[in-house]
TIVOMI-847201 format. One record per residue: residue number from 1; x negated, y, z of N, C-alpha, C, O in turn. Coordinates in steps of 0.1 Angstrom, whole numbers, plus 5000, padded with zeros to 4 digits. Example, Ala and Ser with C-alpha at 12.3 -4.5 7.8 and 13.67 -1.06 7.14 Angstrom:
2
1, 4868, 4943, 5078, 4877, 4955, 5078, 4868, 4967, 5078, 4858, 4967, 5085 $
2, 4872, 4978, 5071, 4863, 4989, 5071, 4871, 5000, 5079, 4866, 5011, 5080 $
This chain:
133
1, 8642, 7396, 0511, 8640, 7392, 0497, 8648, 7401, 0488, 8660, 7404, 0491 $
2, 8642, 7406, 0477, 8649, 7414, 0468, 8659, 7406, 0460, 8656, 7394, 0456 $
3, 8671, 7412, 0457, 8681, 7405, 0449, 8678, 7407, 0434, 8680, 7418, 0429 $
4, 8673, 7397, 0427, 8670, 7398, 0413, 8682, 7401, 0404, 8680, 7406, 0393 $
5, 8694, 7398, 0409, 8706, 7400, 0401, 8709, 7415, 0398, 8717, 7418, 0390 $
6, 8703, 7423, 0406, 8705, 7438, 0404, 8701, 7442, 0390, 8705, 7452, 0385 $
7, 8692, 7435, 0383, 8687, 7438, 0370, 8696, 7433, 0359, 8694, 7437, 0347 $
8, 8705, 7424, 0362, 8713, 7417, 0352, 8728, 7419, 0354, 8732, 7421, 0365 $
9, 8735, 7419, 0343, 8749, 7418, 0344, 8753, 7404, 0349, 8762, 7402, 0357 $
10, 8746, 7394, 0343, 8748, 7380, 0347, 8735, 7372, 0344, 8729, 7375, 0333 $
11, 8731, 7363, 0352, 8720, 7354, 0350, 8726, 7341, 0346, 8734, 7335, 0353 $
12, 8721, 7336, 0334, 8726, 7323, 0329, 8717, 7312, 0332, 8721, 7300, 0331 $
13, 8704, 7314, 0334, 8694, 7303, 0335, 8682, 7308, 0344, 8678, 7319, 0343 $
14, 8677, 7298, 0351, 8665, 7300, 0359, 8656, 7288, 0358, 8661, 7277, 0357 $
15, 8643, 7290, 0360, 8633, 7280, 0361, 8622, 7285, 0369, 8621, 7297, 0372 $
16, 8614, 7276, 0374, 8602, 7280, 0382, 8589, 7275, 0375, 8589, 7265, 0368 $
17, 8579, 7283, 0378, 8565, 7279, 0372, 8555, 7286, 0380, 8557, 7291, 0391 $
18, 8543, 7287, 0374, 8532, 7293, 0381, 8523, 7300, 0371, 8521, 7296, 0360 $
19, 8518, 7312, 0375, 8508, 7319, 0367, 8495, 7312, 0368, 8493, 7304, 0376 $
20, 8485, 7316, 0359, 8472, 7309, 0359, 8465, 7309, 0373, 8457, 7300, 0376 $
21, 8468, 7320, 0381, 8461, 7321, 0394, 8468, 7313, 0404, 8464, 7313, 0416 $
22, 8479, 7306, 0400, 8487, 7298, 0410, 8499, 7304, 0416, 8506, 7298, 0424 $
23, 8501, 7317, 0413, 8512, 7325, 0419, 8525, 7318, 0414, 8527, 7318, 0402 $
24, 8534, 7314, 0423, 8547, 7308, 0419, 8556, 7319, 0413, 8556, 7330, 0419 $
25, 8563, 7316, 0402, 8572, 7326, 0396, 8585, 7320, 0393, 8587, 7308, 0391 $
26, 8595, 7329, 0392, 8609, 7325, 0387, 8610, 7331, 0373, 8605, 7342, 0371 $
27, 8615, 7323, 0364, 8618, 7328, 0350, 8633, 7328, 0349, 8640, 7318, 0352 $
28, 8638, 7339, 0345, 8653, 7340, 0343, 8657, 7345, 0330, 8650, 7352, 0323 $
29, 8669, 7340, 0325, 8674, 7344, 0313, 8689, 7348, 0315, 8696, 7342, 0323 $
30, 8693, 7358, 0308, 8707, 7362, 0309, 8709, 7376, 0304, 8700, 7381, 0296 $
31, 8719, 7382, 0307, 8723, 7395, 0303, 8724, 7396, 0288, 8719, 7388, 0280 $
32, 8733, 7405, 0283, 8735, 7407, 0269, 8724, 7413, 0262, 8724, 7414, 0250 $
33, 8713, 7418, 0269, 8702, 7424, 0262, 8692, 7414, 0257, 8682, 7418, 0250 $
34, 8694, 7401, 0259, 8686, 7390, 0253, 8672, 7389, 0258, 8663, 7385, 0251 $
35, 8670, 7393, 0271, 8657, 7392, 0276, 8655, 7380, 0285, 8664, 7374, 0290 $
36, 8642, 7377, 0286, 8637, 7367, 0296, 8628, 7375, 0305, 8620, 7383, 0301 $
37, 8630, 7372, 0318, 8622, 7380, 0328, 8615, 7370, 0337, 8619, 7359, 0340 $
38, 8603, 7375, 0342, 8595, 7367, 0352, 8594, 7375, 0365, 8592, 7387, 0365 $
39, 8595, 7368, 0376, 8595, 7374, 0389, 8586, 7366, 0398, 8586, 7354, 0397 $
40, 8579, 7373, 0407, 8571, 7365, 0417, 8581, 7359, 0427, 8590, 7365, 0432 $
41, 8579, 7346, 0430, 8588, 7339, 0439, 8587, 7345, 0453, 8598, 7345, 0460 $
42, 8576, 7349, 0458, 8574, 7353, 0472, 8583, 7366, 0475, 8588, 7366, 0486 $
43, 8584, 7375, 0466, 8591, 7388, 0469, 8600, 7392, 0458, 8606, 7403, 0459 $
44, 8602, 7384, 0447, 8611, 7387, 0436, 8607, 7400, 0429, 8615, 7406, 0422 $
45, 8594, 7404, 0429, 8590, 7416, 0422, 8588, 7411, 0407, 8583, 7401, 0404 $
46, 8592, 7420, 0398, 8590, 7417, 0384, 8575, 7415, 0380, 8566, 7422, 0386 $
47, 8572, 7406, 0371, 8559, 7404, 0366, 8559, 7408, 0351, 8565, 7401, 0343 $
48, 8552, 7418, 0348, 8551, 7423, 0334, 8564, 7428, 0329, 8574, 7430, 0337 $
49, 8565, 7431, 0317, 8577, 7436, 0310, 8586, 7424, 0306, 8581, 7413, 0305 $
50, 8599, 7427, 0305, 8608, 7416, 0300, 8604, 7411, 0286, 8599, 7419, 0278 $
51, 8606, 7399, 0284, 8603, 7393, 0271, 8615, 7395, 0262, 8626, 7391, 0265 $
52, 8613, 7401, 0250, 8624, 7404, 0241, 8623, 7397, 0228, 8612, 7393, 0224 $
53, 8634, 7395, 0222, 8634, 7388, 0209, 8646, 7381, 0206, 8649, 7378, 0194 $
54, 8654, 7377, 0216, 8667, 7371, 0214, 8677, 7381, 0210, 8677, 7393, 0215 $
55, 8685, 7378, 0200, 8695, 7387, 0195, 8708, 7388, 0204, 8716, 7397, 0202 $
56, 8709, 7379, 0213, 8721, 7379, 0222, 8717, 7372, 0236, 8705, 7370, 0238 $
57, 8726, 7369, 0243, 8724, 7363, 0257, 8715, 7351, 0257, 8716, 7342, 0248 $
58, 8706, 7351, 0266, 8697, 7339, 0268, 8705, 7330, 0277, 8708, 7333, 0289 $
59, 8707, 7318, 0272, 8716, 7308, 0280, 8707, 7297, 0287, 8713, 7291, 0296 $
60, 8695, 7295, 0283, 8687, 7285, 0289, 8672, 7288, 0289, 8667, 7295, 0280 $
61, 8665, 7284, 0300, 8650, 7286, 0301, 8644, 7274, 0307, 8651, 7267, 0315 $
62, 8632, 7271, 0303, 8624, 7260, 0309, 8610, 7264, 0309, 8606, 7273, 0302 $
63, 8602, 7259, 0318, 8588, 7261, 0320, 8580, 7248, 0319, 8585, 7238, 0324 $
64, 8569, 7248, 0311, 8561, 7236, 0310, 8547, 7240, 0306, 8544, 7251, 0305 $
65, 8539, 7229, 0303, 8525, 7232, 0299, 8523, 7225, 0285, 8527, 7214, 0283 $
66, 8515, 7232, 0277, 8510, 7227, 0264, 8500, 7216, 0268, 8494, 7216, 0279 $
67, 8496, 7208, 0258, 8485, 7198, 0261, 8472, 7204, 0266, 8465, 7198, 0273 $
68, 8469, 7217, 0262, 8457, 7223, 0267, 8458, 7229, 0281, 8449, 7235, 0286 $
69, 8470, 7228, 0287, 8473, 7233, 0300, 8479, 7247, 0301, 8483, 7251, 0311 $
70, 8480, 7254, 0289, 8487, 7267, 0289, 8501, 7266, 0293, 8509, 7258, 0287 $
71, 8505, 7273, 0303, 8519, 7274, 0308, 8527, 7281, 0298, 8523, 7292, 0293 $
72, 8539, 7276, 0294, 8548, 7283, 0285, 8562, 7283, 0290, 8566, 7275, 0299 $
73, 8570, 7293, 0285, 8584, 7294, 0287, 8591, 7290, 0274, 8587, 7295, 0264 $
74, 8601, 7282, 0275, 8610, 7280, 0264, 8624, 7286, 0267, 8629, 7283, 0278 $
75, 8629, 7294, 0258, 8642, 7300, 0260, 8651, 7297, 0248, 8647, 7297, 0237 $
76, 8664, 7295, 0252, 8674, 7293, 0241, 8685, 7303, 0243, 8689, 7306, 0254 $
77, 8690, 7308, 0231, 8700, 7318, 0232, 8713, 7314, 0226, 8715, 7304, 0219 $
78, 8723, 7323, 0229, 8737, 7321, 0224, 8737, 7322, 0208, 8745, 7315, 0202 $
79, 8727, 7329, 0202, 8726, 7330, 0188, 8721, 7317, 0181, 8721, 7316, 0169 $
80, 8716, 7308, 0189, 8710, 7296, 0184, 8695, 7296, 0183, 8688, 7287, 0179 $
81, 8689, 7307, 0187, 8674, 7309, 0186, 8668, 7302, 0198, 8673, 7302, 0210 $
82, 8656, 7295, 0196, 8648, 7289, 0206, 8634, 7295, 0205, 8628, 7294, 0194 $
83, 8629, 7301, 0215, 8616, 7308, 0215, 8607, 7301, 0225, 8611, 7296, 0235 $
84, 8594, 7301, 0222, 8583, 7296, 0231, 8574, 7308, 0233, 8568, 7313, 0224 $
85, 8571, 7311, 0246, 8563, 7322, 0250, 8552, 7317, 0259, 8554, 7307, 0267 $
86, 8540, 7323, 0258, 8530, 7320, 0268, 8534, 7326, 0281, 8537, 7338, 0282 $
87, 8534, 7318, 0292, 8538, 7324, 0305, 8528, 7334, 0310, 8533, 7345, 0316 $
88, 8515, 7333, 0308, 8506, 7343, 0314, 8508, 7357, 0308, 8506, 7367, 0315 $
89, 8512, 7358, 0295, 8512, 7371, 0289, 8524, 7374, 0280, 8526, 7385, 0275 $
90, 8533, 7364, 0279, 8545, 7366, 0271, 8544, 7366, 0256, 8554, 7370, 0249 $
91, 8532, 7363, 0251, 8531, 7363, 0236, 8538, 7350, 0231, 8538, 7340, 0237 $
92, 8544, 7352, 0219, 8550, 7340, 0212, 8540, 7330, 0209, 8529, 7333, 0204 $
93, 8544, 7317, 0210, 8535, 7306, 0206, 8537, 7302, 0192, 8527, 7299, 0185 $
94, 8549, 7301, 0188, 8553, 7297, 0174, 8565, 7305, 0170, 8571, 7312, 0178 $
95, 8568, 7305, 0157, 8580, 7312, 0152, 8592, 7306, 0159, 8592, 7294, 0162 $
96, 8603, 7314, 0161, 8615, 7308, 0167, 8621, 7297, 0159, 8621, 7297, 0147 $
97, 8627, 7288, 0166, 8635, 7278, 0160, 8649, 7284, 0158, 8654, 7291, 0167 $
98, 8656, 7281, 0147, 8669, 7287, 0145, 8679, 7275, 0144, 8679, 7268, 0134 $
99, 8687, 7273, 0155, 8697, 7263, 0155, 8710, 7268, 0150, 8713, 7280, 0151 $
100, 8719, 7260, 0145, 8732, 7265, 0140, 8742, 7268, 0150, 8753, 7273, 0147 $
101, 8740, 7264, 0163, 8749, 7266, 0174, 8742, 7272, 0186, 8730, 7272, 0187 $
102, 8750, 7278, 0195, 8745, 7283, 0207, 8738, 7273, 0215, 8742, 7261, 0216 $
103, 8726, 7276, 0221, 8718, 7267, 0228, 8723, 7267, 0243, 8722, 7277, 0250 $
104, 8728, 7256, 0247, 8733, 7254, 0261, 8722, 7251, 0271, 8723, 7254, 0283 $
105, 8712, 7244, 0266, 8701, 7240, 0275, 8688, 7236, 0268, 8689, 7233, 0256 $
106, 8677, 7238, 0274, 8664, 7234, 0268, 8656, 7228, 0279, 8657, 7230, 0291 $
107, 8647, 7219, 0275, 8637, 7213, 0284, 8624, 7212, 0276, 8624, 7212, 0263 $
108, 8613, 7210, 0283, 8600, 7210, 0276, 8591, 7200, 0282, 8590, 7199, 0295 $
109, 8583, 7193, 0274, 8573, 7184, 0279, 8561, 7183, 0269, 8564, 7180, 0258 $
110, 8549, 7186, 0273, 8537, 7186, 0265, 8539, 7195, 0253, 8537, 7207, 0254 $
111, 8542, 7189, 0241, 8545, 7198, 0230, 8558, 7195, 0223, 8560, 7197, 0212 $
112, 8567, 7190, 0231, 8580, 7186, 0226, 8591, 7194, 0234, 8591, 7195, 0246 $
113, 8600, 7200, 0226, 8612, 7207, 0231, 8624, 7199, 0228, 8626, 7194, 0217 $
114, 8633, 7198, 0239, 8646, 7191, 0237, 8656, 7202, 0239, 8656, 7209, 0249 $
115, 8665, 7203, 0229, 8676, 7213, 0230, 8690, 7206, 0230, 8692, 7195, 0224 $
116, 8699, 7212, 0237, 8713, 7209, 0236, 8720, 7221, 0231, 8721, 7231, 0237 $
117, 8726, 7219, 0219, 8734, 7229, 0212, 8747, 7224, 0207, 8747, 7215, 0198 $
118, 8758, 7229, 0212, 8770, 7223, 0208, 8771, 7208, 0213, 8768, 7205, 0225 $
119, 8774, 7199, 0204, 8774, 7185, 0207, 8762, 7178, 0203, 8761, 7165, 0204 $
120, 8751, 7185, 0199, 8739, 7179, 0194, 8728, 7181, 0204, 8726, 7191, 0210 $
121, 8720, 7170, 0205, 8707, 7170, 0213, 8697, 7168, 0202, 8697, 7158, 0195 $
122, 8687, 7176, 0202, 8676, 7175, 0192, 8662, 7176, 0199, 8661, 7182, 0209 $
123, 8652, 7169, 0193, 8639, 7169, 0198, 8630, 7177, 0187, 8631, 7174, 0175 $
124, 8623, 7187, 0192, 8615, 7195, 0183, 8600, 7195, 0188, 8598, 7194, 0200 $
125, 8591, 7198, 0179, 8577, 7201, 0183, 8575, 7216, 0180, 8580, 7220, 0170 $
126, 8569, 7223, 0189, 8567, 7238, 0187, 8561, 7241, 0173, 8564, 7251, 0168 $
127, 8552, 7233, 0168, 8545, 7236, 0156, 8555, 7234, 0144, 8552, 7238, 0133 $
128, 8566, 7227, 0146, 8575, 7224, 0135, 8588, 7231, 0137, 8594, 7229, 0148 $
129, 8592, 7240, 0128, 8605, 7247, 0130, 8617, 7239, 0126, 8627, 7245, 0122 $
130, 8617, 7226, 0128, 8628, 7217, 0125, 8628, 7205, 0135, 8617, 7202, 0140 $
131, 8639, 7199, 0137, 8639, 7187, 0145, 8630, 7176, 0140, 8629, 7174, 0128 $
132, 8624, 7168, 0148, 8616, 7157, 0144, 8623, 7144, 0145, 8619, 7134, 0140 $
133, 8635, 7144, 0151, 8644, 7132, 0152, 8658, 7137, 0150, 8667, 7128, 0150 $
């Protein structure tokens, strides 16, 4: 198996998901370049180009599905940005959320994102660029 760490100075977060054809993938976040990367689980080969947009280190990633079944990646960065990307092609789903603190963790269910930033846990909907609770 290929060592995916060779592409990164440090990996801060990983999650697993599947492409529309059922291919299992690893999603990783890390490195000071602010990228999220997708790898085939079977052989750790990169899938597509790195997803760019974070201004600093990606600290958290999660994979989930929108209500229509579209697989998405949620990523949170040291700069406080939370981004939502379509897993099949890496296009952004909504404008980034901007939190006031570094994002330590993210999780995703249906159309709800939960973030942990500093001492705060917040619940967000992707269509809304602000917490709903």
